[in-house]
N, C-alpha and C positions, 0 to 999 in steps of 0.2 A: 382686450387691451393690446396694443401693438408691442411686440417684443423688442427690447432695446438691442441695438446692433452691438456686436462684439468689438472690443477695441483691438486694433491691429497694429503692427509695427509701423505702418504708414501714418497712423494717427499720432504715434509717439514721435516719429521723425518730424512731422509737421509742427508739433508742440515745441520741440527742441531746435527746430530749424537745422536739422542734420539729415544725412542720407539714411534711407531705410536699411541699407547694407551695414552702416555703422551701428544702427540700433540693434540689428540682428547679432552682430559680433559682440556688442556690449552685453546683450542679454545672455549670451553664451560664455561670458567672462573671458573673452579673447584678449590676450596681451597686446594685440595690435591696437587696441583702444586704450587711451590713457586711463589710469586708475580713477582719477577724479570724474572723468566723463562717464566711465562705467557705473560709478556710484550714482551719478545724476540720472542716467538712463534707467537704472533699477528703481530708483525712488519715484521717477515719473511714471514708470510702468505700474507700480503699486498704487499710486494715487489715482491713476486713470482706470484701474481695475482690469489691467491686461492679464489674460490667462494664456500661458504657453501651451500650444497644441502639440503635446508630445507625440500623439498618435500620428499626426501628419508628418512630423519630423522623422519618426521612425520609418514610415512608409517610403520617404525619400531615400532613406538609407537601406531600404529593402529588409529592415529588421523591425520587429515589434518588441523585442526583449521580453517576450511573454512565453511561458511554457504551459502547454495544455496537459492537464492531469485527469486521468479517468480511473476511478476506483469503483469497486463493486458496491460498497455501502459506506456512507459517511458517518453512520452512527456506531461504527466498530471502533473499540478502543485501540486495537492494533493499527488500523488505518489512520486514526487521528494522530498517533505518534509518528507514523510515517510522514504525514503531511507536515507536522511540526518540524521534522528534520529537513524536509524539502524547502520549507519557507525560510528557515534560517540560512541555508546555503544560497538560495535564490536571491533573497533580499540583500545579502552581503555582496553579491555579484551584480546587483542592479537589475535583476529580473523579477517579474511578477508571475504569479500562478493563476491560471484559469482552471477551476476545479469542477468536475462534473461526476455524477455517479450513474452506474448502469442499472442499479437495483437488481443485479444478477440476470439481466435480460440482454441477450445478444442483439435484439432489435434496437433497444435503447442505446446500447453501447455503440452500435454503428451510427445512430443518429448523433451521438456525442462526438464521434470521430469527425463526422462531416461538419458539424457546427464549429468545432475547434479549427478544423482545416480552413473553413471559410473565414474564420477570425484571424487567419494568417499567423498562427502561433509559430514560433521558431523551432520548436521541437515538442515531442510527446513523451509523457511518462505514464505508463499504463499497467494496471493490474486487471486481469481479465475476469469476465463474468462466469458464473456457473455454466451458462449455455453455449459459450463460444467454442466452436469446434475446429476452426482453422484460422489462418492469417489473411484470408481473402479480404475482409473489410479494410485491411491496412495497405492494400495493393497500390492505391493512389499515393499514399505516403512514401512507400518504397520507390515508386516511379519518379516522384519529385525529389527523391533523396533527402527527405526531411528527417533529421535525426530522431530515433525512437529508442527509448530504453524501457524494457519491461521490468517489473519488480514483483516479487512474491509469486503471483500467479502468472506464469510466463508460457510462451509457446516457441517452438523451434523456428528460427528464421536466420538466414545468412547475413542480413543487413542491419542487425540490431544487437543490442547488448542486454543481457539479463542479470538482475541482481537478486540473488536467492540465498537460502541456506541449504544444507544437505538434508533434505526432508527424509530421504531413504534412511540415512544413518540415524537421524533423530527418532524415526518410527521404530527402528531396530532397538535403539537404546531404551525407549520406554517399555517395549514389549519384554526385552530381556530383564529389565528391572522387575516387572511383574512375575516373570518366571522365577527369578531369584528369590522372590518373596513366597514361593511355593504354589503359585497359580498354575493349574493344569488345563483349565478350559477358559480361554481368553477370547472375548468378543471384541471386534473392532467396529466402532461407529464412525463412518466416514461421510464425506461430502461428495460432490460431483466428480466422477472419475474422468471427466473431460479435463480436469485441472491437474497440473503437475503436483501441486502441494498435497492433494488428497490421494492421488494415485501413488506417489512416492512414499508417503507415510504408510499406506496399505502394503506396499511391496516390502518395506522394511519390517513391518509386523509379520508378514508371511515368512520372510527369511529367518527371523528370530525363532518362530515356531518350528520351522524345518530344522534349524541348527540344534534345537533342543529335543528333536524327535517327538514333538507334540502333534497330535492329530488336528486336522482342519476340515470343516465342511462348509458349504455355502451359507448355512444358517448363522455362521459366526461373523458374517459381514452384514451390517445394517447401514443402509444409506439414508440420510435425512438432510434437511435443510440446515442442520446444526444450530438452530435458533434457541432462544431461551425458553421456548415452549415445547421443545422436542423430547423432553424427558418422559412424558407420559406415553408417547408413541413408541419410544424405545422399550420401556418396561412392558407394554402390551405385546410387542413383538417377541421379547424374550420369554414371556409367559406362554405365548402361543407356541413357541418352539419346544415347550415341554419341560425345560429345566433351566435354572438360573446358573450363569457362569460364575466362576470365583474371581474373575478379573475382567475389567472392561477398560479399553483404551479408546478414548474419543478424540477426534481430530481437531477439536477446539475446546476452550475452557467453558464457553457459554453452554454448550450442550452437556458437558461434564457436570457442571453445577446443577443444571436442571435435572439431570439423571440422579445425582446424589439426593436431591430433595424428594424425588419420587420414590427412590429406594427406601428412604427413611419412613415415608408415608405408608409403604407396604410392609413395614416391620423388619426390613433387612438392616443389618449393622454394617457400616462402612468404617474400616476395611475388613473386619473380622469375617463377615459372610461374603462380601464382594469388594475387592480392591478396585479403586477407580483412579485413572490418570487422564489428564487432558493435554492441552497444547496451546501455547501463546503467552502464558504468564500474565494474563489479564489481572487487574486489581481484584476482581471478584474471586480469584483463586485463593486469595489470602483472607477472605472474609467468610466464605462458606465453612461450615463445621462438619467434618474435619477439614482442615486446610488441604487444598488440592495439589497433588503431584502434577507437574506440568513441564513444559519445555520453554525456556526463555527464548523468545523470538526478538531479535534486536530491531524493533520497528523504527526508532528514531535514527539509528545508524544506517538502516536500509534507505530511509528517505534522504539522508545526507549524501550517501554514496551515489544513489541514483541521480540526484540533482547535480552533484559536482561532476559526475561522468558526462551527462548531457551538455553541461556548460563547457567542459573542456573540449568536447566534440565541436560545439558551436564556435568556440574561440580558436579552434585550430591547435590546441595544445595537448590533445589526446593522441600522442604519437604511437603508442603501442596498441595494436588491434587486439581487442579481447571480445569474446562472445559471452562469457559467464563470469560473474564476480560472486564468489561464495563467501558469505559471512559466517561467523562462528555462532553456534547455538549452545545452550547448556541445559542439561537435565536438572530440574529442581525437584528434589524428593521431599515430600511432606507427608502428613499423617494419613491421607486418604488411601495410600497404597501400602502402608507398612504393616502387613499381616504379621510379620515376625517381630515387629517392634524394633527392628534395626535395619541399617543400610548395608546391603551386601557389597 
């Protein structure tokens, strides 16, 4: 069946016996066109089934009013709250989001960068994959001076802005809390040390041990994918090391909850035998028994700040040059770490 031709402004101009330029101005609600004629143009356009080609209009203006977003995983509660914050700000400012996920793959991340670049997005909002080692995949974006804001998982670069929390301080606070609860042997479960978030949480953990004069050896660091099935692998690793720690700080809540479930299966009491703390304040942290000590990570606020920052850059209203925007975190103490039954 032959496809019906799209209605154009020339069809509307012919139907109303006016110029195409008048139709165009009327459709854009220009005050140069009388109010009654504007109403007539709009009504005729609707009756004829005219569809405004916003994409073509944006290309003429060399803008798409679209922001490209790349995240590691779309099924993460934290990332979904970030996206929610971004969408709120972008929609209010007349922008749309194109969202893609790297699935923790540097290769897929690079493909997403290219696809969004070819889609002519006005700017990029990016949280890096586990595997990404440097900023080379973004060189074309830097060369074209396309605005780029990293959030959460960031990398050092001179031409972009990063929106983060102080992961070093947060890691320090979690570890110090476990120490204050009487823990002497604390294990840290981390993610890829390519990423600032996991490296900085680990560094904070190490500094807290050092300040408390507690010993450390390499067996106290366990690196995993931090998934909801990581608990068994963590337990097996701990048992293989020969002795169970009295405290465990994991770099996210998903792995912490998985770990608590496995500890209980093995007959360990949480927190009496092993105190556990996570990170992110996911909803699951309030469901697991005992409720999980964690760090509140302001995902929605991070999304709002990242989106508003890139929009200000695009609109030319970001006058102050900043490289890092650091948001406030909060240690949330719950039953999973309270060995002494009280908060120190």
